[in-house]
C-alpha positions in Angstrom: 4.5 11.4 6.0 6.6 14.8 6.0 8.7 15.9 8.7 8.2 17.1 11.6 4.6 15.8 11.3 3.3 14.1 14.5 1.7 10.8 14.1 -1.2 10.2 15.9 -2.6 6.6 17.3 -5.9 6.9 15.4 -4.3 7.2 11.9 -2.5 4.4 12.0 -3.6 1.1 10.9 -5.1 -1.4 13.0 -1.8 -3.5 13.7 0.4 -0.5 14.3 -2.4 0.4 16.9 -2.0 -2.8 18.7 1.7 -2.9 18.5 2.0 0.7 20.3 -0.5 0.0 22.7 1.2 -2.9 23.7 4.0 -1.3 23.8 2.1 1.6 26.1 1.2 -1.2 28.4 4.8 -2.5 28.5 5.9 0.9 29.7 3.5 1.6 31.6 4.3 -1.5 33.4 7.8 -0.8 33.7 7.9 2.4 34.6 5.6 2.6 37.3 7.1 -1.0 38.5 10.7 -1.0 38.1 12.0 2.0 36.9 11.8 5.8 35.6 11.5 6.6 32.2 14.7 6.4 30.5 17.0 9.4 30.2 16.7 11.1 27.0 19.4 9.8 24.7 18.2 6.5 25.5 14.2 6.8 24.8 14.4 6.1 21.5 16.3 2.7 21.8 13.5 2.0 24.6 10.5 2.9 22.3 12.3 0.5 19.0 12.8 -2.3 21.9 8.9 -2.0 23.4 7.3 -1.7 20.0 9.4 -4.5 18.6 8.2 -6.5 21.7 4.9 -5.4 20.9 5.6 -7.6 17.4 6.6 -10.7 18.9 3.3 -10.7 21.1 1.5 -13.5 20.2 -1.9 -12.3 20.4 -1.1 -9.4 18.1 0.6 -12.1 15.5 -2.2 -14.1 15.7 -4.7 -11.4 14.5 -2.8 -9.6 12.4 -0.9 -11.1 9.4 1.6 -8.0 8.4 3.2 -7.9 11.8 6.3 -9.2 9.9 6.9 -6.4 7.6 5.5 -4.2 10.5 9.1 -5.6 12.2 11.1 -5.5 9.1 10.0 -1.2 8.5 11.3 -0.9 12.2 14.1 -1.9 11.9 15.3 -0.6 8.4 13.1 2.8 8.5 14.4 4.8 11.5 12.1 7.7 11.1 9.1 5.3 11.0 10.6 3.7 14.5 11.5 7.3 15.6 7.7 7.9 15.1 6.3 5.0 16.6 8.0 5.3 19.6 7.1 9.5 19.9 3.7 8.1 19.9 4.9 5.6 22.9 6.3 8.1 25.1 3.6 11.0 24.0 0.8 8.6 25.7 3.3 8.1 28.9 4.1 12.3 29.4 
């Protein structure tokens, strides 16, 4: 994806949509019931944590056989992970 292009949830694969939706759910719960959205310098790390948590969700793992590949890419491709984190943040802004 060209730099500066915003990702759109509906344009992602089904497994990524499931992981992102799970991350949005977790962030919504966390923000509403526990804390506020993290400071700017912590948002990418927080988004990565939520997206990786989605990759560990048993329902998602049981549904999609490519979750391990997604998890590896998130861990190794900073731009990819940053884009997914941005998707989570946009839904909560």
